[in-house]
Structure formats: C-alpha cells, structure tokens
N, C-alpha and C positions, 0 to 999 in steps of 0.2 A: 458472896455473889456480887456481881457488878450491876450497877444501874445503867440504863441507856446513856445517860449523860456522862458517866465515868468512861464508858466505852468510846464515846465520841471524843472526850478529852484526851484519850490515849491514842487518838488518830486511827481507831478501828473503823472499817467501813461498816455502816449500819443500814440495813434494809428493813423497812416496815411494810407489812402486808395487811391490807384492810379491804373489806368488801363494801365499805361505806353504807352498810345497812342502818347504822345508828350514829354516823358521823359524816363529816364533809371533808373534801380534799383541802379546803382552805385551812383546816386545822393543822395540816402538815406544813403549809407555808408559814403559819404563825409559829409553830414549834421550831422550824429552821431559823427563824429570826431570833427567837428567845435564846436558843443554845448557840447561836452564831456558828453553825456547822452545816455542812452539806451532807445530809443523809438521803438515801433514796427511798421511794415508796412505790408500791405497785397495788393496783386495784384488783385483788383476787379474792375469791371466796375459798376458804380452806376446805369446803366440801366439794369443790371442783378439782378433783384429783389431777386431771390432765393439765389444767392451767397452773396448778401449784408445782407440778413436776417441771413444767417449762421454766418457771421462775427459778427453781432450784438448779436446773441445768445452766441457766444463764448466769446466775450469781454465785453458785458453788459455796454455800455458807459453811463455815467451820463450826458454828454453834447456832442453836435456835432457842429463843425464849418465846414461850407462848403465853400471852396475856389475853385471856378470853373473857367475854362477857358482853352482854347487850346493856351497857350502863352508860348513861349520859354523864360526862364529867365536864363541867363548864368552868 
C-alpha cells in the first residue's frame, strides 16, 4: 500500500476530508509545507451523506483511503 506522501511524490492528486471535530484547518497548512506539495482538503463530516456525495461528484476519486479516529496526534 502507498502512504499519502508516496502518492504526493508520484504527482497524484490527493484530497483530504475532515470534519475538524478533533483537529484544525491549520494542521493542513502545516502538512502542505512539510511535504512541499499542494493537496486539497474539504471540511466535510463523513456522516453527512449529501455533503460527501457532493465532494465525490466534484473530485471524482479513483481510490479512497479511510483513516478514522478521534485521536489527537501532535
């Protein structure tokens, strides 16, 4: 399996979806600086089916990785 960084290094488009329940948008800005790559992110709750479908219609993903959990990683 590929890690997100490997996907970015292979010039794949990466979209992250987060509801920010246990995180902050600033984290994504920091990650973009660390990996020196432009990936996109959307504030969507996976339990909000309509919003999730809109994101999938907009971005048309070829693959989905689901990393779930309400855990703080600093």
